[in-house]
Backbone as CSV, one residue per row, in Angstrom:
resi,resn,N_x,N_y,N_z,CA_x,CA_y,CA_z,C_x,C_y,C_z
1,MET,108.487,103.795,98.681,109.385,102.807,98.245,109.298,102.138,97.293
2,THR,110.095,103.002,96.280,110.454,102.810,94.824,111.670,101.853,94.821
3,THR,111.513,100.627,93.852,112.698,100.085,93.361,113.382,100.212,92.357
4,ASP,114.891,99.580,92.474,115.522,99.891,91.268,115.672,98.806,90.408
5,GLU,115.012,97.774,90.767,115.022,96.262,89.786,114.152,96.397,88.702
6,VAL,115.044,96.043,87.545,114.157,95.684,86.459,113.836,94.246,86.207
7,TYR,112.446,93.934,86.106,112.294,92.436,86.270,111.736,92.107,84.396
8,PRO,112.357,91.063,84.617,111.992,90.248,83.391,110.769,89.968,82.932
9,ASN,109.793,89.847,84.003,108.475,89.711,83.634,107.543,90.238,84.542
10,PRO,107.612,91.511,84.009,106.834,92.630,84.908,105.415,92.400,84.844
11,THR,104.538,92.735,86.010,103.106,92.945,85.646,102.538,94.072,84.917
12,VAL,103.143,95.191,84.460,102.554,96.044,84.021,102.199,95.716,82.824
13,ARG,100.985,96.384,82.155,100.675,95.810,80.740,100.429,97.077,79.671
14,GLU,99.916,98.063,80.363,99.745,99.345,79.652,99.869,100.756,80.702
15,VAL,100.989,101.622,79.796,101.071,102.850,80.610,100.600,103.826,79.922
16,HIS,99.808,104.966,80.468,99.282,106.239,79.682,100.004,107.281,80.437
17,PHE,100.000,108.587,79.333,100.554,109.848,79.807,99.588,110.602,79.387
18,GLU,99.033,111.840,79.878,98.408,112.818,79.148,98.517,114.117,79.458
19,ILE,98.628,115.061,78.676,98.699,116.817,79.372,97.152,116.962,78.573
20,ARG,96.426,118.143,79.592,95.237,118.669,78.920,95.466,120.100,79.000
21,PHE,94.940,121.057,77.988,94.824,122.391,78.261,93.827,123.023,77.279
22,PRO,93.763,124.341,77.228,92.533,124.938,76.703,92.665,124.917,75.178
23,ASN,91.492,124.773,74.708,91.618,124.517,73.113,92.536,125.480,72.699
24,LEU,93.685,124.689,71.884,94.146,125.493,70.924,93.613,125.500,69.318
25,PHE,93.434,126.378,68.970,92.423,126.795,67.725,93.779,126.467,66.725
26,PHE,94.731,127.225,66.898,95.939,126.801,65.908,96.590,125.660,65.632
27,ILE,96.077,124.813,66.504,97.162,123.238,66.620,97.126,122.716,65.119
28,GLU,96.138,122.972,64.410,96.064,122.059,63.145,97.294,122.734,62.200
29,GLY,97.331,123.931,62.278,98.477,124.772,61.533,99.840,124.330,61.945
30,LYS,99.776,123.762,63.224,101.396,123.521,63.747,101.609,121.921,63.662
31,ILE,100.663,121.105,63.460,100.831,119.552,63.568,101.726,119.126,62.563
32,GLY,102.048,119.764,61.413,103.275,119.609,60.538,104.501,119.269,61.203
33,ASP,104.673,120.524,61.649,106.146,121.073,62.484,106.174,119.858,63.538
34,PHE,105.123,119.592,64.306,105.512,118.612,65.612,105.719,117.088,64.730
35,GLN,104.902,116.821,63.548,105.166,115.389,63.072,106.444,115.457,62.625
36,LEU,107.091,116.453,62.067,108.815,116.228,61.569,109.514,116.196,62.932
37,GLY,109.268,116.480,63.982,109.915,116.548,65.221,110.100,115.320,65.677
38,ILE,108.902,114.641,65.659,108.864,112.758,65.864,108.990,112.036,65.210
39,MET,109.141,112.767,63.926,108.872,111.344,62.895,110.252,110.356,62.987
40,LYS,110.901,110.609,63.464,112.069,109.512,63.704,111.719,108.221,64.450
41,GLU,111.087,108.682,65.401,110.613,107.576,66.388,109.055,107.088,66.094
42,PHE,108.172,108.164,65.342,106.923,107.809,65.322,106.725,107.876,63.537
43,PRO,107.245,107.107,62.768,107.028,107.451,61.237,105.539,106.972,60.781
44,GLN,104.748,106.324,61.567,103.225,106.183,60.926,102.344,107.227,61.647
45,SER,101.327,107.885,60.886,100.718,108.752,60.926,99.266,108.402,60.593
46,LYS,98.391,108.830,61.364,96.805,108.837,60.871,96.022,109.924,61.265
47,LEU,95.137,110.484,60.622,94.142,111.583,61.010,92.724,110.793,61.399
48,LEU,92.331,110.874,62.509,90.826,110.334,62.843,90.127,111.421,63.150
49,LEU,88.707,111.040,62.987,87.513,111.796,63.165,86.732,111.301,64.368
50,ARG,86.210,112.141,65.626,85.821,111.737,66.785,84.431,112.075,66.549
51,ARG,83.508,111.387,66.796,81.993,111.970,66.921,81.579,112.178,68.250
52,HIS,81.102,113.282,68.581,80.429,113.747,69.928,78.983,113.289,70.305
53,LEU,78.453,113.366,71.367,77.018,113.115,71.455,76.313,114.618,71.215
54,VAL,75.407,114.927,70.628,75.144,116.220,70.668,73.372,116.226,70.817
55,PHE,72.741,116.713,71.558,71.493,117.109,72.076,70.566,118.025,71.095
56,ALA,69.891,117.806,70.329,69.231,119.076,69.723,67.862,118.861,69.376
57,ASP,67.166,119.713,69.556,65.488,119.939,69.264,65.617,120.021,67.834
58,VAL,65.143,119.075,67.055,64.694,119.446,65.640,63.593,118.630,65.135
59,GLY,62.703,118.160,66.162,61.419,117.873,65.642,61.349,116.339,65.353
60,PRO,59.912,115.606,65.547,60.032,114.158,65.433,60.195,113.596,64.238
61,GLU,60.006,114.324,63.219,60.408,113.732,61.776,61.667,113.804,61.247
62,ALA,62.583,114.504,62.017,63.916,114.880,61.293,64.802,113.682,61.250
63,LYS,65.600,113.682,60.278,66.746,112.389,60.290,68.225,113.020,60.391
64,LEU,68.944,111.968,60.847,70.398,112.534,61.134,70.969,113.229,60.040
65,GLU,70.541,112.822,58.812,71.584,113.535,57.618,70.925,114.832,57.517
66,GLN,69.715,115.151,58.058,68.918,116.445,58.053,69.502,117.592,58.995
67,LEU,70.434,117.065,59.943,70.795,117.907,60.973,71.632,119.078,60.274
68,PRO,71.458,120.231,60.761,72.220,121.537,60.355,73.332,121.404,60.201
69,GLN,74.215,121.586,59.277,75.695,121.823,59.188,76.533,122.025,60.480
70,GLU,76.125,123.326,60.935,76.861,123.592,61.846,76.632,122.604,63.427
71,ILE,75.666,121.973,63.339,75.526,120.828,64.279,76.425,119.673,64.027
72,GLU,76.379,119.328,62.995,77.049,118.211,62.266,78.559,118.229,62.622
73,ASP,78.861,119.849,62.279,80.689,120.029,62.380,80.996,119.860,64.074
74,GLU,80.088,120.406,64.809,80.510,120.371,66.340,80.660,118.693,66.628
75,ARG,79.906,117.975,65.889,79.910,116.701,66.576,81.228,115.757,66.187
76,ARG,82.075,116.705,65.514,83.329,116.118,65.063,84.345,116.582,65.481
77,GLY,85.637,115.724,65.877,86.645,116.377,66.605,87.931,115.346,65.886
78,LYS,88.580,116.339,65.490,90.177,115.760,65.306,90.833,114.903,65.703
79,VAL,91.393,114.007,65.790,92.660,113.419,66.395,93.907,112.919,65.183
80,TRP,95.001,113.732,65.611,96.215,113.426,64.796,96.837,112.287,65.743
81,GLN,97.153,110.972,64.857,97.789,109.808,65.801,98.981,109.510,65.158
82,PHE,99.855,109.197,65.858,101.394,108.929,65.504,101.881,107.632,66.419
83,LEU,102.286,106.783,65.199,102.558,105.404,65.863,103.888,105.078,65.493
84,SER,104.501,104.246,66.721,106.150,103.974,66.766,106.302,102.785,65.745
85,GLY,105.093,101.799,65.764,105.191,100.677,65.205,105.727,99.484,66.179
86,THR,106.049,99.822,67.261,106.524,98.971,68.350,105.477,99.070,69.551
87,GLY,104.493,99.568,69.594,103.629,99.512,70.632,103.250,100.652,71.602
88,VAL,103.484,101.648,70.713,103.711,103.223,71.315,102.956,104.206,70.378
89,GLN,101.972,104.734,70.752,101.105,105.557,69.985,100.951,106.915,70.711
90,VAL,100.855,107.934,70.031,100.855,109.418,70.420,99.581,110.150,69.881
91,ASN,98.558,110.526,70.660,97.263,111.175,70.032,97.333,112.679,70.435
92,VAL,96.952,113.595,69.483,97.329,115.057,69.507,95.694,115.622,69.359
93,MET,94.860,116.024,70.376,93.868,116.706,69.640,94.081,118.525,69.894
94,THR,92.935,119.217,69.980,93.128,120.570,70.133,93.216,121.090,71.870
95,SER,92.810,119.954,72.586,92.822,120.266,74.097,93.640,119.111,74.720
96,ALA,94.385,118.531,74.049,94.974,117.237,74.785,96.014,116.499,73.985
97,LEU,97.333,116.009,74.766,98.016,115.275,74.053,98.152,113.812,74.868
98,GLY,98.182,113.081,74.370,98.343,111.554,75.334,99.190,110.545,74.628
99,ILE,100.077,109.871,75.338,100.738,108.785,74.994,100.498,107.666,75.790
100,HIS,100.577,106.481,74.768,99.669,105.211,75.250,100.940,104.147,74.932
101,SER,101.341,103.325,75.683,102.217,102.398,75.403,101.871,101.109,75.905
102,SER,102.158,99.818,75.135,102.010,98.625,75.507,103.439,97.952,75.691
103,ARG,104.409,98.701,75.084,105.712,98.292,75.324,106.522,98.588,76.378
104,HIS,106.347,99.653,76.892,107.554,99.799,78.212,107.238,99.291,79.423
105,ARG,108.497,98.787,80.080,108.399,97.833,81.474,108.697,98.669,82.393
106,THR,109.429,99.978,82.325,110.068,100.846,83.403,109.794,102.147,82.984
107,TYR,109.924,102.973,83.924,109.922,104.575,83.892,111.157,105.080,83.349
108,SER,112.287,104.981,84.328,113.389,105.581,84.111,114.601,104.831,84.338
109,ASN,114.416,103.473,84.690,115.940,102.764,85.212,116.763,102.904,84.305
110,PRO,118.063,103.122,84.601,118.857,103.444,83.771,119.445,101.959,83.428
111,SER,119.382,101.129,83.738,119.474,99.620,83.159,118.500,98.994,82.088
112,ALA,117.641,99.828,81.753,116.705,99.385,80.790,117.016,99.818,79.555
113,GLU,116.736,99.197,78.585,117.013,99.848,77.381,115.647,100.725,76.679
114,SER,114.345,100.744,77.163,113.455,101.302,76.811,112.863,102.097,77.854
115,ARG,112.757,103.356,78.161,112.210,103.913,79.312,110.974,104.903,78.793
116,PHE,110.109,104.703,79.873,108.648,105.680,79.324,109.057,107.272,79.552
117,ARG,110.004,107.750,80.278,110.250,108.702,80.629,110.851,109.583,79.685
118,ASP,111.755,108.763,79.089,112.368,109.199,77.762,111.452,109.603,76.641
119,THR,110.463,108.549,76.368,109.372,108.819,75.407,108.698,110.018,75.893
120,ILE,108.140,110.102,76.826,107.531,111.195,77.296,108.261,112.566,76.978
121,GLU,109.620,112.582,77.317,110.258,113.849,77.348,110.469,114.154,75.649
122,PHE,110.726,113.179,75.030,110.978,113.366,73.473,109.662,113.988,73.179
123,VAL,108.239,113.488,73.432,107.133,113.771,72.107,106.594,115.312,73.143
124,VAL,106.818,115.447,74.548,106.552,116.618,74.888,107.301,117.980,74.521
125,SER,108.625,117.705,74.976,109.070,118.720,74.171,109.205,119.032,72.842
126,ASN,108.899,118.176,71.966,108.711,118.435,70.637,107.206,119.399,70.372
127,PHE,106.273,119.064,71.282,104.901,119.532,71.193,105.107,120.967,71.909
128,LEU,105.707,121.105,73.034,105.885,122.309,73.740,106.605,123.388,72.819
129,ARG,107.385,123.054,71.521,108.462,124.025,70.988,107.411,124.386,69.870
130,VAL,106.382,123.904,69.638,105.159,124.426,68.407,104.378,124.884,69.186
131,ALA,103.655,124.623,70.428,102.565,124.918,71.079,102.809,126.222,71.921
132,ASN,103.855,125.907,72.515,104.548,127.295,73.535,103.355,127.205,74.610
133,LEU,103.103,126.336,75.203,102.002,126.430,76.508,102.744,127.006,77.271
134,PRO,102.031,127.863,78.117,102.492,128.331,79.454,102.207,127.651,80.840
135,VAL,100.808,126.913,80.828,100.586,126.155,81.619,99.747,124.851,81.247
136,ILE,99.879,123.747,81.980,98.964,122.540,81.768,98.005,122.406,82.492
137,GLU,96.721,122.264,82.314,95.873,122.207,83.321,95.529,120.848,83.922
138,ARG,95.838,119.992,83.336,95.846,118.654,83.891,97.233,117.592,83.361
139,LEU,97.738,117.267,84.318,98.758,116.035,83.804,98.680,114.835,84.565
140,GLY,98.208,113.856,83.778,98.037,112.644,84.251,98.915,111.269,83.803
141,LEU,99.432,110.363,84.919,100.059,109.348,84.526,99.514,107.999,85.102
142,ARG,99.444,106.904,84.534,98.403,105.883,84.592,99.184,104.549,84.276
143,TYR,99.272,103.628,85.274,99.663,102.244,84.868,98.750,101.215,85.264
144,MET,98.410,100.368,84.286,97.525,99.187,84.331,98.283,97.967,84.496
145,ASP,98.192,96.904,85.643,98.939,95.707,85.649,97.960,94.762,85.822
146,VAL,98.568,93.566,85.150,97.782,92.360,85.551,98.540,91.325,86.301
147,CYS,98.320,90.861,87.461,99.031,90.268,88.112,98.697,89.034,88.312
148,PRO,99.656,87.961,88.984,99.095,86.833,89.174,98.485,86.196,90.473
149,LEU,97.433,85.263,90.030,96.943,84.837,91.270,96.576,83.247,91.069
150,PRO,97.662,82.434,91.696,97.435,81.008,91.307,96.526,80.361,91.457
151,GLN,95.742,80.855,92.502,94.423,80.277,93.109,93.600,81.012,93.450
152,LYS,92.016,81.189,93.133,91.348,82.223,93.482,90.700,81.726,94.905
153,THR,91.647,81.991,95.815,91.020,81.880,97.353,91.403,82.989,97.955
154,ASN,90.697,83.224,99.086,91.059,84.621,99.918,92.532,84.305,100.536
155,ALA,92.784,82.787,100.687,94.408,82.662,101.484,95.489,83.153,100.535
156,VAL,95.412,82.686,99.350,96.321,83.070,98.098,96.379,84.541,98.110
157,LEU,95.510,85.195,98.116,95.238,86.523,97.460,96.081,87.007,98.618
158,GLN,95.850,86.922,99.695,96.211,87.565,101.164,98.053,87.143,101.193
159,ASP,98.417,85.980,100.702,99.554,85.824,100.600,100.658,86.405,99.594
160,TYR,99.716,87.012,98.521,100.385,87.691,97.426,100.254,89.037,97.574
161,TYR,99.357,89.749,98.108,99.155,90.952,98.208,98.420,91.547,99.639
162,ASN,99.005,92.717,99.858,97.958,93.577,100.981,96.729,94.301,100.164
163,THR,95.961,93.305,100.029,94.595,93.631,99.362,93.871,94.471,100.266
164,ALA,93.064,95.429,99.362,92.054,96.411,99.822,90.574,95.707,99.830
165,LEU,90.604,94.524,98.758,89.408,93.839,98.614,88.678,93.516,100.187
166,PRO,87.347,93.452,99.984,86.866,93.268,101.493,86.543,91.494,101.672
167,VAL,87.878,91.002,101.712,87.829,89.437,101.696,87.536,88.815,103.423
168,GLY,87.327,89.849,104.303,87.154,89.658,105.660,85.708,89.310,105.506
169,ARG,84.592,89.666,104.475,83.570,89.219,104.635,83.039,88.776,103.598
170,PHE,83.627,88.808,102.258,83.252,87.910,101.058,84.231,86.843,100.692
171,ALA,84.051,85.652,100.180,85.014,84.444,99.937,85.256,85.036,98.227
172,ILE,86.074,85.375,97.839,86.749,85.471,96.242,86.134,84.356,95.372
173,ASP,86.539,83.307,95.673,86.032,82.195,94.858,84.477,82.042,94.780
174,ASP,83.905,82.881,95.587,82.438,83.010,95.272,81.994,84.113,94.323
175,ALA,82.930,84.822,94.445,82.508,86.107,93.811,82.441,86.139,92.248
176,GLU,81.474,86.727,91.889,81.439,87.016,90.078,82.145,88.429,89.618
177,ILE,82.079,89.293,90.893,82.561,90.657,90.458,83.112,90.983,91.901
178,MET,84.226,91.520,92.104,84.814,92.219,93.167,85.698,93.404,92.826
179,GLN,85.507,94.622,93.257,86.626,95.873,92.975,86.319,96.599,94.262
180,PHE,87.591,97.198,94.156,87.821,98.035,95.405,88.109,99.454,94.616
181,VAL,87.931,100.650,94.647,88.203,101.799,94.220,88.281,102.864,94.989
182,ALA,89.686,103.620,95.073,89.625,104.885,96.209,90.113,106.067,95.172
183,LEU,89.760,107.127,95.609,90.380,108.402,94.930,90.894,109.192,96.385
184,VAL,92.142,109.409,96.168,92.446,109.926,97.574,93.602,111.327,97.117
185,LYS,93.777,112.069,97.794,94.926,113.137,97.783,96.188,112.731,98.590
186,ARG,97.535,113.072,97.739,98.769,112.426,98.351,99.762,113.969,98.082
187,ASN,100.122,114.457,98.705,100.936,115.419,98.512,100.528,116.628,97.599
188,GLY,99.656,116.665,97.285,98.970,117.929,96.627,98.831,117.130,95.129
189,PHE,98.700,115.892,95.234,98.319,115.401,93.841,97.076,114.367,93.889
190,SER,96.382,114.014,93.123,95.149,112.913,93.012,95.919,111.598,92.689
191,LEU,95.370,110.726,93.413,95.490,109.179,92.983,94.197,108.341,93.041
192,ARG,94.128,107.599,91.894,92.821,106.704,91.905,93.359,105.681,91.745
193,TYR,93.241,104.935,92.790,93.666,103.447,92.983,92.444,102.486,92.783
194,THR,92.796,101.535,92.067,91.432,100.293,91.608,92.000,98.967,91.794
195,GLU,91.530,98.099,92.312,91.979,96.663,92.447,90.695,95.802,92.206
196,ALA,90.846,94.716,91.270,89.776,94.052,90.654,90.008,92.619,90.548
197,LEU,89.063,91.788,90.648,89.509,90.611,90.178,89.159,90.321,88.590
198,GLN,89.631,89.571,88.168,89.250,89.201,86.599,87.902,88.788,86.704
199,PRO,87.014,88.987,85.849,85.671,88.307,85.763,85.939,86.850,85.565
200,LYS,84.870,86.039,86.344,84.917,84.355,86.642,85.154,83.662,85.494
201,GLU,84.679,84.106,84.390,84.817,83.340,83.405,86.489,83.184,82.710
202,LYS,87.145,84.106,83.268,88.593,84.490,82.488,89.522,83.857,83.759
203,SER,90.858,83.992,83.296,91.842,83.112,84.184,91.933,84.186,85.485
204,ASP,92.363,83.331,86.801,92.510,83.856,87.853,93.620,84.908,87.906
205,GLN,93.362,86.085,88.054,94.357,87.178,88.007,93.763,88.353,88.611
206,LEU,94.525,89.223,89.181,94.383,90.633,89.868,94.875,91.640,89.006
207,LEU,93.826,92.628,88.858,93.830,93.842,87.799,94.247,95.073,88.859
208,LEU,95.211,95.532,88.783,95.493,96.917,89.389,95.696,97.996,88.392
209,ASP,95.083,99.207,89.072,95.552,100.151,87.964,95.357,101.525,88.876
210,PHE,96.571,102.070,88.529,96.976,103.432,89.438,96.871,104.467,88.333
211,ASP,96.281,105.657,88.666,96.011,106.860,87.907,96.307,108.100,88.548
212,ALA,97.182,108.733,88.532,97.760,109.850,89.579,97.693,111.183,88.540
213,SER,97.375,112.169,89.106,97.365,113.206,88.254,97.655,114.671,89.174
214,ALA,97.983,115.610,88.362,98.106,117.046,88.853,97.464,118.011,88.153
215,ALA,97.234,119.327,88.760,96.423,120.219,88.069,97.295,121.466,88.048
216,TYR,96.980,122.069,86.968,97.790,123.484,86.779,99.137,123.451,87.067
217,VAL,100.020,123.027,86.086,101.359,122.518,86.209,102.127,123.531,85.053
218,LYS,103.029,124.344,85.442,103.723,125.000,84.571,104.359,124.236,83.682
219,ALA,104.297,124.637,82.160,104.913,123.924,81.168,106.099,123.379,81.341
220,GLY,106.941,124.520,82.073,108.599,123.816,82.298,108.995,123.042,83.402
221,GLU,107.878,122.668,83.824,108.160,121.811,85.162,107.350,120.306,85.015
222,TYR,106.825,119.942,83.564,106.196,118.993,83.678,106.727,117.635,83.692
223,LEU,108.141,117.866,83.216,108.882,116.343,83.620,109.039,116.249,84.983
224,SER,109.471,117.142,86.043,109.715,116.944,87.422,108.355,116.476,88.122
225,VAL,107.252,117.184,87.632,105.987,116.670,88.113,105.390,115.224,88.069
226,THR,105.783,114.981,86.432,105.773,113.446,86.275,106.486,112.434,86.667
227,ASP,107.904,113.099,87.201,108.618,111.904,88.027,108.099,111.815,89.199
228,ARG,107.330,112.684,90.029,106.814,112.797,91.410,105.511,111.914,91.361
229,LEU,104.574,111.817,90.222,103.612,111.311,90.078,103.979,109.797,89.915
230,HIS,105.107,109.261,89.047,105.512,108.218,89.154,106.169,107.679,90.510
231,GLU,106.820,108.486,91.244,107.001,107.982,92.561,105.818,107.707,93.501
232,LEU,104.639,108.411,93.243,103.563,108.151,94.093,102.893,106.724,93.715
233,ILE,102.688,106.629,92.495,102.516,105.292,92.017,103.269,104.115,92.273
234,SER,104.437,104.292,91.959,105.448,103.208,92.394,105.577,102.813,93.904
235,ASP,105.348,103.671,94.544,105.285,103.674,96.248,104.064,102.998,96.569
236,GLU,102.741,102.955,95.915,101.446,102.298,96.137,101.772,101.082,95.317
237,TYR,102.270,100.716,94.594,102.424,99.432,94.047,103.114,98.378,94.938
238,GLU,104.409,98.912,95.479,105.200,98.438,96.516,104.533,97.966,97.675
239,ARG,103.694,98.921,98.085,102.713,98.609,99.326,101.673,97.605,98.838
240,THR,101.276,97.220,97.578,100.065,96.330,97.408,100.637,95.109,97.195
241,ILE,101.810,94.831,96.404,102.572,93.560,96.385,103.328,92.971,97.334
242,LYS,103.387,91.386,97.464,104.389,90.760,98.362,105.377,90.043,97.419
243,GLU,106.255,89.258,98.557,107.296,88.509,97.796,107.287,87.633,96.883
244,PRO,105.922,86.933,96.862,105.417,85.882,95.810,105.445,86.624,94.427
245,VAL,104.810,88.056,94.443,104.631,88.730,93.046,106.032,88.877,92.604
246,ARG,107.072,89.193,93.575,108.256,89.808,92.634,109.103,88.524,92.583
247,CYS,108.819,87.293,92.849,109.377,86.203,92.561,108.837,86.003,90.971
248,PHE,107.749,86.121,91.072,107.152,85.552,90.025,107.314,86.710,88.739
249,MET,107.886,87.988,89.167,108.160,88.996,88.273,109.658,88.635,87.523
250,ARG,110.382,87.761,88.621,111.925,87.539,88.434,112.133,86.460,87.321
251,GLN,111.071,85.686,87.153,111.122,84.352,86.141,111.298,84.994,84.736
252,HIS,111.564,84.244,83.967,111.319,84.638,82.264,109.882,83.928,82.270
253,PRO,109.147,84.712,81.280,107.793,84.865,80.856,107.627,83.480,80.663
254,ALA,108.364,82.544,79.854,108.044,81.197,79.485,108.235,80.312,81.055
255,GLU,108.974,80.638,81.795,108.716,79.836,83.103,107.380,80.219,83.792
256,SER,107.181,81.480,84.210,105.874,81.823,84.682,104.574,81.346,83.991
257,GLY,104.880,81.186,82.594,103.532,80.793,81.979,102.957,82.123,81.471
258,SER,103.352,83.306,81.564,102.600,84.193,81.278,102.955,84.966,80.012
259,THR,102.587,85.852,79.365,103.174,86.463,78.014,103.622,87.881,78.427
260,PRO,104.596,88.333,78.034,105.161,89.786,77.961,104.461,90.857,77.777
């Protein structure tokens, strides 16, 4: 049960999209063409180096700087990062492309000014133009929400949410940590659902994390598959929240006491 409503004060805080593929050893030579294609929306760029954990038998007296050069080279990986300046970033590696946004509050609602689906289509179409991928090994979409909990009690939690937390056995006001995680299959896709209370020293809030993915997707079908993953997440979100949460999201952020 997806919704067409655009809320002024939504609970979503971060949205992630990722595609993974076999190592493309030619990607460094193509990254300039990709950069030019997205530069209008992502004018800032960085080159980052990642370090990987390597186990090597080099003897008890060896030091890090004495590692063989070929081992040291294996411990590094390049990440080409492109920034919008408005809370959206694109990360490209030889085996993955990721989009992270703290800006978007809707996926594809036509009433919204900024839609995450449009960003995905813009970035990935430019990437496929230079990379010419036939198949995507894994495609993932993830939503992370910070949701209201006016009082940390079982009664309020159940008024606001169809919770999966074990409140029939434990009182949440006594809980230091309480979390529920489920990994399930839905319509041929994988869905990881996480529900957790904020740590006790922080404000009373409920954290919801929806991570949906598909395996071995034809590159030409990436957007339609992403649409289906979004429907899966949206349906699960709508099943989790109750009307008090919707009322909270309909308020202006200043009225609800939250930050957008």
